[in-house]
C-alpha positions as CSV (number, residue, x, y, z in Angstrom):
1,X,0.2,0.5,0.0
2,X,2.5,2.1,-0.2
3,X,4.5,4.0,-2.5
4,X,8.2,3.4,-3.3
5,X,10.7,5.3,-1.5
6,X,13.8,6.2,-3.0
7,X,17.1,7.0,-1.9
8,X,19.0,11.0,-1.5
9,X,20.6,10.8,-5.2
10,X,21.0,13.7,-7.3
11,X,20.4,12.2,-10.9
12,X,19.7,14.5,-13.9
13,X,18.1,12.6,-16.7
14,X,17.0,13.9,-19.7
15,X,13.6,12.2,-21.2
16,X,13.3,12.5,-24.9
17,X,9.2,12.7,-25.2
18,X,7.5,11.9,-28.5
19,X,3.7,12.8,-29.5
20,X,2.2,9.6,-29.4
21,X,1.5,9.4,-26.2
22,X,3.4,8.0,-22.6
23,X,2.5,4.7,-21.3
24,X,1.8,4.4,-17.6
25,X,1.3,1.0,-16.8
26,X,3.1,1.0,-13.3
27,X,0.2,0.6,-10.9
28,X,0.3,3.5,-8.1
29,X,0.8,2.2,-4.3
30,X,1.3,5.7,-2.3
31,X,0.7,6.8,1.1
32,X,2.9,6.7,3.9
33,X,2.6,4.6,7.2
34,X,1.8,7.3,10.2
35,X,5.5,9.3,11.5
36,X,7.0,7.8,8.5
37,X,8.7,10.5,6.1
38,X,9.5,10.5,2.6
39,X,12.8,10.2,0.5
40,X,13.8,12.9,-1.6
41,X,13.2,11.4,-5.2
42,X,14.9,10.6,-8.6
43,X,15.2,14.2,-10.4
44,X,14.1,14.6,-14.1
45,X,13.7,16.8,-16.1
46,X,12.8,16.9,-19.5
47,X,14.0,18.8,-23.0
48,X,12.4,22.2,-24.0
49,X,10.6,22.9,-27.6
50,X,12.4,22.3,-30.4
51,X,12.9,24.4,-33.6
52,X,10.8,24.6,-36.0
53,X,8.4,21.9,-33.5
54,X,4.5,21.7,-34.9
55,X,1.4,22.7,-32.7
56,X,1.1,19.0,-31.0
57,X,4.5,19.0,-30.0
58,X,4.6,21.8,-28.5
59,X,1.6,21.0,-26.8
60,X,2.3,17.5,-25.6
61,X,6.0,18.4,-24.8
62,X,3.8,21.1,-22.2
63,X,2.0,18.3,-20.8
64,X,5.3,16.0,-20.3
65,X,7.1,18.7,-18.6
66,X,5.0,19.1,-16.3
67,X,6.3,16.5,-14.7
68,X,9.8,18.0,-14.0
69,X,11.1,17.5,-11.1
70,X,12.5,20.6,-10.4
71,X,9.1,22.8,-9.0
72,X,9.8,26.3,-10.9
73,X,8.4,24.4,-14.1
74,X,10.7,26.5,-16.4
75,X,10.9,24.3,-18.8
76,X,6.7,23.7,-19.3
77,X,7.2,27.6,-19.3
78,X,9.3,27.9,-22.3
79,X,6.3,26.2,-24.2
80,X,4.1,28.9,-23.0
81,X,4.0,32.7,-24.3
82,X,5.6,35.0,-21.5
83,X,2.0,36.6,-20.6
84,X,0.5,32.3,-19.8
85,X,3.9,30.9,-18.6
86,X,2.8,34.1,-15.7
87,X,-0.7,33.1,-15.5
88,X,0.0,29.2,-15.3
89,X,-0.6,28.0,-11.6
90,X,1.2,24.5,-11.7
91,X,0.1,23.6,-8.6
92,X,-3.7,23.9,-9.6
93,X,-5.4,20.6,-10.0
94,X,-3.5,17.6,-10.8
95,X,-5.3,15.4,-13.6
96,X,-4.0,11.6,-12.7
97,X,-4.0,9.9,-16.2
98,X,-5.1,6.1,-16.4
99,X,-2.1,3.5,-16.6
100,X,-1.8,3.2,-20.4
101,X,-3.1,6.6,-21.3
102,X,-1.9,8.3,-24.6
103,X,-2.8,11.9,-24.6
104,X,-4.8,12.8,-27.8
105,X,-4.5,16.5,-29.5
106,X,-6.9,17.1,-31.9
107,X,-6.9,21.0,-34.2
108,X,-9.6,22.7,-34.4
109,X,-8.9,25.4,-36.3
110,X,-5.4,27.3,-36.8
111,X,-5.1,28.3,-33.3
112,X,-7.0,25.9,-31.0
113,X,-6.6,21.9,-30.5
114,X,-8.4,20.1,-28.1
115,X,-6.3,17.6,-25.5
116,X,-7.9,13.9,-24.5
117,X,-7.1,10.9,-22.2
118,X,-8.1,8.6,-19.8
119,X,-7.8,9.7,-16.2
120,X,-7.9,7.7,-13.4
121,X,-8.7,10.7,-10.6
122,X,-7.7,14.5,-9.8
123,X,-6.4,16.2,-7.3
124,X,-7.7,19.0,-6.0
125,X,-5.1,22.3,-5.0
126,X,-6.1,21.6,-1.5
127,X,-4.5,18.0,-1.9
128,X,-7.2,16.4,-2.2
129,X,-8.0,13.4,-4.5
130,X,-11.2,12.0,-6.2
131,X,-10.9,8.7,-7.9
132,X,-12.6,8.9,-11.5
133,X,-14.9,6.5,-13.0
134,X,-14.2,3.6,-15.0
135,X,-14.1,5.3,-19.0
136,X,-13.6,8.5,-17.6
137,X,-11.0,11.6,-19.8
138,X,-10.4,14.2,-19.0
139,X,-10.7,17.8,-22.3
140,X,-9.2,20.4,-22.5
141,X,-9.3,23.2,-25.2
142,X,-6.3,24.8,-25.7
143,X,-4.9,28.0,-28.1
144,X,-1.7,28.4,-29.5
145,X,0.0,31.2,-31.4
146,X,2.9,32.0,-33.5
147,X,5.4,33.9,-31.8
148,X,8.5,34.9,-34.4
149,X,8.0,31.4,-36.5
150,X,7.5,29.1,-33.6
151,X,4.2,27.9,-32.0
152,X,4.1,28.3,-28.0
153,X,0.5,28.0,-25.9
154,X,-0.9,30.8,-25.3
155,X,-4.1,30.2,-23.7
156,X,-5.1,27.3,-20.9
157,X,-8.4,26.6,-19.3
158,X,-8.9,28.2,-16.2
159,X,-7.3,26.5,-13.6
160,X,-5.7,24.0,-15.8
161,X,-2.4,22.7,-14.1
162,X,-0.9,19.6,-15.1
163,X,-1.6,16.2,-16.6
164,X,0.1,13.2,-14.3
165,X,0.5,9.9,-15.3
166,X,-0.1,7.6,-12.1
167,X,3.1,6.1,-12.4
168,X,5.1,9.3,-12.2
169,X,2.5,9.9,-8.8
170,X,5.4,8.6,-6.5
171,X,8.4,10.5,-7.7
172,X,6.1,13.7,-7.5
173,X,3.5,14.2,-5.3
174,X,2.2,12.0,-2.4
175,X,0.5,11.7,0.5
176,X,0.9,12.4,3.8
177,X,-0.7,13.6,6.7
178,X,-2.4,16.7,8.2
179,X,-2.5,16.3,11.6
180,X,-5.2,17.5,14.5
181,X,-5.6,16.7,18.1
182,X,-8.6,14.1,19.2
183,X,-10.8,16.2,21.3
184,X,-10.2,14.4,24.6
185,X,-6.1,14.9,23.5
186,X,-5.1,11.2,23.9
187,X,-3.8,10.9,20.5
188,X,-2.6,12.9,17.1
189,X,-5.8,11.9,14.5
190,X,-4.4,12.2,9.9
191,X,-6.3,14.1,7.5
192,X,-4.1,12.2,4.3
193,X,-3.9,15.4,1.6
194,X,-1.7,14.9,-1.6
195,X,1.4,17.6,-1.9
196,X,4.3,18.1,-4.7
197,X,7.8,16.9,-3.0
198,X,9.4,20.3,-3.8
199,X,8.6,22.6,-0.8
200,X,7.1,20.1,1.1
201,X,8.1,21.3,4.5
202,X,6.3,25.0,3.6
203,X,3.1,23.0,2.3
204,X,3.1,20.4,5.5
205,X,3.2,23.4,7.1
206,X,0.5,25.8,5.5
207,X,-1.6,22.7,5.4
208,X,-1.7,22.7,9.4
209,X,-3.2,25.8,9.4
210,X,-6.1,25.0,7.5
211,X,-9.6,24.4,9.7
212,X,-10.4,21.1,10.4
213,X,-12.0,19.3,7.4
214,X,-16.2,18.9,7.7
215,X,-16.1,14.8,8.0
216,X,-13.8,15.0,11.5
217,X,-15.5,18.3,13.1
218,X,-16.7,17.6,16.6
219,X,-13.8,14.8,16.7
220,X,-10.7,16.6,17.0
221,X,-10.0,19.9,17.7
222,X,-7.3,22.1,15.7
223,X,-4.5,24.7,18.0
224,X,-3.9,27.2,15.4
225,X,-5.5,30.6,16.0
226,X,-7.7,31.5,13.6
227,X,-6.0,33.8,10.9
228,X,-2.7,32.9,11.1
229,X,-0.3,32.4,8.8
230,X,3.1,31.4,8.0
231,X,5.6,34.5,7.8
232,X,7.4,34.3,4.0
233,X,5.0,31.8,3.1
234,X,7.9,29.0,3.9
235,X,9.8,27.5,6.2
236,X,13.1,27.6,6.5
237,X,15.2,24.7,7.0
238,X,19.0,24.6,9.3
239,X,20.9,21.5,10.2
240,X,17.4,19.4,10.1
241,X,16.2,22.5,12.3
242,X,12.4,23.7,10.8
243,X,11.8,27.1,11.9
244,X,8.5,27.8,11.4
245,X,7.2,31.1,11.9
246,X,4.1,31.8,12.6
247,X,2.0,35.3,11.9
248,X,-0.4,35.2,14.6
249,X,-3.2,38.2,15.9
250,X,-3.7,36.4,19.6
251,X,-1.2,33.9,19.9
252,X,-2.3,30.7,22.6
253,X,-1.7,31.9,26.1
254,X,-3.1,28.5,27.6
255,X,0.2,26.2,27.9
256,X,-1.8,23.0,27.0
257,X,-3.2,25.0,23.2
258,X,0.5,25.4,22.7
259,X,1.7,21.8,23.8
260,X,-1.1,21.0,21.1
261,X,0.3,23.4,18.6
262,X,4.0,22.1,19.0
263,X,2.7,18.8,18.0
264,X,0.6,19.2,15.0
265,X,3.3,21.3,13.0
266,X,5.9,18.8,14.2
267,X,4.1,15.8,13.6
268,X,3.3,17.5,10.0
269,X,6.3,19.1,9.7
270,X,8.5,16.2,9.9
271,X,7.3,13.7,7.3
272,X,9.5,15.7,5.1
273,X,13.0,14.1,5.3
274,X,15.0,16.7,5.2
275,X,13.6,18.2,8.8
276,X,14.6,16.1,12.4
277,X,13.2,19.0,14.4
278,X,10.9,22.0,14.4
279,X,11.5,24.8,16.1
280,X,8.0,26.9,16.5
281,X,8.0,30.9,16.6
282,X,5.5,32.8,17.1
283,X,5.4,36.5,15.4
284,X,9.7,35.7,15.5
285,X,9.9,34.9,19.6
286,X,10.6,31.2,19.9
287,X,7.2,29.7,21.4
288,X,8.5,28.0,25.1
289,X,6.5,25.2,27.0
290,X,7.6,24.5,30.7
291,X,9.8,21.1,30.8
292,X,9.2,20.9,26.7
293,X,13.0,21.4,24.0
294,X,13.4,24.7,21.8
295,X,13.7,22.2,19.2
296,X,10.8,19.5,19.2
297,X,11.7,15.8,17.5
298,X,8.9,14.3,18.7
299,X,4.5,15.4,19.6
300,X,5.8,13.1,22.9
301,X,8.1,16.1,24.1
302,X,5.1,18.2,24.5
303,X,2.5,15.3,26.0
304,X,1.1,13.9,22.7
305,X,1.3,10.7,20.9
306,X,1.1,9.1,17.3
307,X,-1.5,6.4,17.4
308,X,0.3,2.9,17.9
309,X,-1.8,-0.1,17.2
310,X,-2.4,-3.1,19.9
311,X,-0.8,-5.9,19.9
312,X,-2.1,-8.6,17.0
313,X,-5.1,-10.6,18.1
314,X,-5.5,-14.6,16.7
315,X,-8.8,-14.7,14.2
316,X,-11.4,-16.4,15.8
317,X,-13.9,-18.6,13.8
318,X,-17.1,-20.8,14.3
319,X,-17.3,-24.0,12.7
320,X,-21.0,-24.9,13.8
321,X,-22.0,-24.1,17.1
322,X,-18.4,-23.3,18.1
323,X,-16.4,-20.5,18.7
324,X,-12.5,-20.9,18.9
325,X,-9.4,-19.2,17.8
326,X,-8.0,-20.3,14.4
327,X,-4.6,-22.0,14.2
328,X,-2.9,-22.4,11.1
329,X,-2.4,-26.1,11.8
330,X,-6.1,-26.5,12.8
331,X,-5.0,-28.2,16.0
332,X,-8.2,-28.0,17.9
333,X,-6.5,-30.3,21.0
334,X,-5.1,-26.9,23.1
335,X,-6.7,-24.2,25.2
336,X,-7.4,-21.0,23.6
337,X,-4.6,-19.8,26.0
338,X,-3.8,-16.8,24.5
339,X,-7.0,-15.1,25.5
340,X,-8.0,-17.3,28.7
341,X,-11.3,-17.8,27.8
342,X,-13.7,-20.0,26.7
343,X,-16.5,-18.9,24.4
344,X,-20.1,-20.2,24.5
345,X,-22.2,-22.5,21.5
346,X,-23.6,-20.3,19.4
347,X,-26.9,-21.1,17.6
348,X,-26.5,-21.6,13.7
349,X,-28.9,-19.1,13.2
350,X,-26.9,-16.4,14.4
351,X,-25.2,-14.1,11.8
352,X,-22.4,-11.7,11.9
353,X,-20.6,-12.4,14.8
354,X,-18.3,-9.8,16.3
355,X,-15.9,-9.8,19.5
356,X,-14.7,-7.1,21.4
357,X,-11.4,-5.6,21.9
358,X,-10.9,-7.7,25.3
359,X,-11.7,-10.8,23.5
360,X,-14.2,-12.0,26.3
361,X,-17.6,-10.6,24.3
362,X,-19.1,-12.1,21.5
363,X,-22.3,-9.6,19.8
364,X,-24.6,-11.4,17.3
365,X,-27.4,-10.8,15.0
366,X,-30.6,-13.4,14.2
367,X,-31.1,-13.9,10.9
368,X,-33.6,-11.2,10.5
369,X,-31.8,-8.7,11.8
370,X,-34.3,-7.5,14.4
371,X,-32.8,-9.1,17.9
372,X,-29.2,-8.6,18.9
373,X,-27.5,-10.8,21.8
374,X,-24.3,-10.0,23.5
375,X,-22.4,-13.2,24.7
376,X,-20.3,-12.7,28.0
377,X,-18.2,-14.1,30.3
378,X,-20.7,-17.4,29.2
379,X,-24.2,-15.0,29.9
380,X,-26.6,-14.2,26.7
381,X,-28.5,-11.8,26.8
382,X,-31.1,-10.9,24.3
383,X,-31.1,-7.2,23.8
384,X,-34.8,-5.8,24.0
385,X,-36.0,-4.5,20.0
386,X,-35.0,-1.2,18.7
387,X,-34.2,-1.5,14.9
388,X,-35.4,-3.5,12.0
389,X,-33.2,-4.1,8.9
390,X,-29.7,-4.4,11.2
391,X,-26.6,-4.7,10.6
392,X,-23.3,-5.1,12.8
393,X,-22.8,-5.4,15.3
394,X,-18.9,-4.3,15.5
395,X,-16.9,-3.4,18.5
396,X,-14.5,-0.4,18.8
397,X,-11.5,-0.6,21.0
398,X,-13.1,1.6,23.5
399,X,-15.4,-0.9,24.7
400,X,-18.4,0.6,22.8
401,X,-20.5,-2.3,20.3
402,X,-22.1,-0.8,17.3
403,X,-24.9,-1.3,15.4
404,X,-27.0,0.2,12.1
405,X,-30.4,-0.2,11.3
406,X,-34.0,1.4,11.0
407,X,-35.3,2.6,14.4
408,X,-38.3,0.7,15.7
409,X,-39.5,4.0,17.0
410,X,-39.0,6.3,14.0
411,X,-38.5,3.9,11.1
412,X,-35.5,6.6,10.6
413,X,-32.2,4.9,9.5
414,X,-29.8,5.0,12.0
415,X,-26.5,3.9,14.4
416,X,-26.8,2.3,17.6
417,X,-24.2,1.8,20.2
418,X,-24.0,0.4,23.6
419,X,-20.9,0.4,26.1
420,X,-20.2,-3.0,27.3
421,X,-20.2,-1.7,31.1
422,X,-23.5,-1.3,30.2
423,X,-26.3,-3.3,31.5
424,X,-26.7,-6.2,29.1
425,X,-29.8,-6.1,29.0
426,X,-30.7,-2.1,28.3
427,X,-30.9,-0.7,24.5
428,X,-28.7,0.6,22.5
429,X,-28.6,4.4,22.1
430,X,-29.6,5.8,18.8
431,X,-26.9,8.4,17.1
432,X,-28.5,10.4,14.6
433,X,-26.4,10.6,10.9
434,X,-28.4,13.5,8.9
435,X,-26.6,12.4,5.7
436,X,-28.2,8.4,6.0
437,X,-31.9,9.8,5.6
438,X,-33.4,7.1,3.3
439,X,-30.4,5.3,2.8
440,X,-29.5,2.1,4.4
441,X,-26.4,0.7,6.6
442,X,-25.1,-2.8,4.8
443,X,-22.0,-2.2,6.7
444,X,-19.9,-0.6,9.6
445,X,-16.3,-0.7,11.5
446,X,-14.4,1.7,13.2
447,X,-11.1,2.8,13.0
448,X,-8.4,1.6,15.1
449,X,-7.7,4.6,16.8
450,X,-11.2,4.8,17.9
451,X,-12.1,8.3,16.0
452,X,-13.4,7.2,12.6
453,X,-16.2,5.7,11.8
454,X,-16.5,3.5,8.6
455,X,-19.9,3.1,6.6
456,X,-21.4,1.1,3.5
457,X,-25.3,2.5,2.4
458,X,-27.0,1.6,-0.3
459,X,-30.7,3.7,-1.1
460,X,-33.9,1.7,-0.1
461,X,-33.6,-0.3,-3.2
462,X,-30.1,-1.6,-2.0
463,X,-28.4,0.0,-4.9
464,X,-25.9,2.5,-5.1
465,X,-23.3,1.3,-2.8
466,X,-21.1,3.9,-1.1
467,X,-18.2,4.2,1.4
468,X,-18.5,7.2,3.6
469,X,-15.9,7.5,6.2
470,X,-16.5,10.4,9.0
471,X,-15.4,11.4,12.6
472,X,-17.1,10.2,15.7
473,X,-18.2,12.6,18.6
474,X,-18.0,11.2,22.3
475,X,-19.0,12.6,25.8
476,X,-16.5,12.2,29.1
477,X,-17.5,8.4,28.9
478,X,-16.6,7.5,25.3
479,X,-19.8,7.0,24.7
480,X,-20.3,8.7,20.6
481,X,-22.9,11.1,20.8
482,X,-23.5,12.1,16.4
483,X,-20.9,12.1,13.7
484,X,-19.4,14.3,11.8
485,X,-19.7,15.1,7.8
486,X,-19.2,12.2,5.4
487,X,-15.5,12.1,3.4
488,X,-16.5,9.4,0.2
489,X,-13.8,7.0,-0.2
490,X,-13.8,5.2,-3.7
491,X,-16.5,6.8,-5.5
492,X,-16.5,4.3,-8.7
493,X,-17.3,1.5,-6.6
494,X,-20.8,0.3,-6.7
495,X,-21.5,-2.9,-5.7
496,X,-19.4,-3.4,-2.7
497,X,-20.0,-5.6,0.6
498,X,-17.7,-6.3,3.9
499,X,-15.5,-3.9,5.5
500,X,-12.5,-3.3,7.9
501,X,-9.7,-1.0,8.9
502,X,-6.3,-2.4,7.4
503,X,-4.4,0.9,9.0
504,X,-5.1,4.0,11.2
505,X,-5.3,5.4,7.2
506,X,-7.0,2.5,5.0
507,X,-9.6,0.2,4.9
508,X,-10.9,-3.1,2.9
509,X,-13.9,-3.9,1.0
510,X,-14.8,-6.4,-1.7
511,X,-15.7,-5.3,-5.6
512,X,-17.9,-6.8,-7.5
513,X,-16.0,-8.2,-10.1
514,X,-17.3,-10.8,-13.6
515,X,-19.6,-13.4,-12.5
516,X,-18.5,-15.0,-9.3
517,X,-15.3,-13.6,-8.9
518,X,-14.9,-10.7,-6.3
519,X,-12.2,-8.6,-6.2
520,X,-10.3,-7.7,-2.8
521,X,-10.1,-3.8,-3.2
522,X,-8.0,-1.0,-0.2
523,X,-9.5,1.7,-0.2
524,X,-6.9,4.7,1.0
525,X,-8.0,7.8,3.1
526,X,-6.3,9.3,0.1
527,X,-8.4,9.2,-2.3
528,X,-6.5,6.2,-4.0
529,X,-8.0,2.9,-4.7
530,X,-5.8,-0.8,-4.7
531,X,-7.6,-3.8,-5.7
532,X,-5.7,-7.0,-4.9
533,X,-6.0,-10.7,-6.3
534,X,-9.7,-11.8,-7.1
535,X,-11.6,-14.4,-5.1
536,X,-14.6,-16.5,-6.1
537,X,-18.0,-15.9,-4.3
538,X,-16.3,-13.3,-1.5
539,X,-18.6,-12.0,0.9
540,X,-17.4,-10.4,3.9
541,X,-13.7,-9.4,4.6
542,X,-12.1,-9.1,8.0
543,X,-8.6,-7.8,9.2
544,X,-7.2,-8.9,12.9
545,X,-5.9,-6.4,14.8
546,X,-4.1,-3.6,13.4
547,X,-4.4,-4.6,10.0
548,X,-1.6,-7.4,10.1
549,X,-3.7,-10.3,8.8
550,X,-5.8,-9.6,6.0
551,X,-8.5,-12.5,5.6
552,X,-11.7,-13.1,3.4
553,X,-14.7,-15.2,3.6
554,X,-16.8,-16.7,1.0
555,X,-20.5,-17.3,0.7
556,X,-19.3,-21.1,0.7
557,X,-18.4,-21.1,4.2
558,X,-14.6,-21.1,3.6
559,X,-12.6,-18.3,4.2
560,X,-8.5,-17.5,2.9
561,X,-5.7,-15.4,4.5
562,X,-3.4,-13.0,2.7
563,X,0.0,-13.5,2.5
564,X,1.9,-11.6,0.4
565,X,0.3,-11.6,-3.0
566,X,-1.0,-15.0,-2.6
567,X,-4.5,-16.0,-0.5
568,X,-3.7,-19.5,1.4
569,X,-7.3,-21.2,2.5
570,X,-7.6,-21.3,6.1
571,X,-10.5,-23.7,6.0
572,X,-14.6,-23.8,6.7
573,X,-16.0,-21.7,9.4
574,X,-17.5,-18.2,9.6
575,X,-14.9,-15.9,10.6
576,X,-15.5,-12.9,13.3
577,X,-15.1,-9.3,13.5
578,X,-12.5,-8.4,15.6
579,X,-12.2,-4.4,17.4
580,X,-9.5,-2.2,15.9
């Protein structure tokens, strides 16, 4: 899932570009692990316009030169008139060309051409990646003029940035985390955005000044005062120390807020490989924190941390009515010592089983999705009716069991939550989700850090499945009260089933393929979509704690475990969804 990293070498490779298009067959596997820093890429430059080059060559050369590594794009601008070169903003929207895409240049009249190419997505000026539907094309109308006998581009469409092959993204633009502080200050929560790799520290620092994104409202907070800007619009790096000088109208007086501000910036800016520590200044004056160093190297220096997954859990499966820890040897004789717990027999009419984070509690639904049960320490409790057409259950790592369904009280689609410490016979509490009105919840999953919720929903007819991610707003006891706006992932996928988090920033689902073939698919919060080797009859997907193992269950009662690029048979049984 992670993009290729390149050693810090300074190589200038001249790429000679023809007019027949550029093949982009290499799949993108972009993204950074939390806290990981990007390595400097190999540098690539492109030739400028040839003497007496025709219109097609000029346009194609300009588009190719947008893939240069220098960040100034002087070669690309040499294909433009002086005026057009001044107006062109390379950091505007980036069109991502599909693998194997070929750019087509078609004359419209003597001075105008139309350029088209298949696309796989687009990156906005703010760094948001939106996947394109299959068969999508980008189209741009470009004017040229003849200056002193040489063709040059004179007019570009409004907001035109660059067209880049998907395979070039790891070299030029990658997703990075912009960190915010969880409302309860337990940890830092990332929002992934795409940034060009030149002047990376400055780009990251500027992004940190943006407001909290809509899908995280109520879940996180930012210690950056409103109206703050970066002095000189740049971050100065000296001997590994990044000096972030903020122009602030009202600097925060509260030491905790100052600590949060430092933690956000050091976690975000240190993803630049040139940065080993961050020195924060406010209006040119160093920001002092009691007991903290002037140069901060990690959020823990000021009392905050990045989320670290817990230890890997063993997969738990049901065979018949028996619930056991799965062992690859299929040795049923050894006890479940790993959890020091034995599970009760669960009747065959119970489905969608889920396991609590402590491994000591199960929850289930009956076949119609009307009655929910919890099983703890050998005791079975039937919950009072509260919803119909239910999905779930799923536990989070903060001791909450979740359901989705149609409320028995008012027939509205809601989520329902219950603390594992709560009286088992009580009904779960409803959580209103305005953007689920008129839809059905078919799957849900809570991120390992407990701050994000992913939901698959369909329209009332069961069509148009979509995957949305939102932040969770909790009360002082950790019980969810509300959710934020929605961040849609994989918009081109309209038939999906199964949902699980594989990391703090990525999910897995199963997309429809041809016939009975199903395609396990990774959805990154950065917006990218990656297909894994297909499996026949796959209906659910889960991961052990921390996403260390991906497991797929089929409609035939078998399950498969991922090992490298292969799926290995795990035998028969129903996988039980684990928390986080």
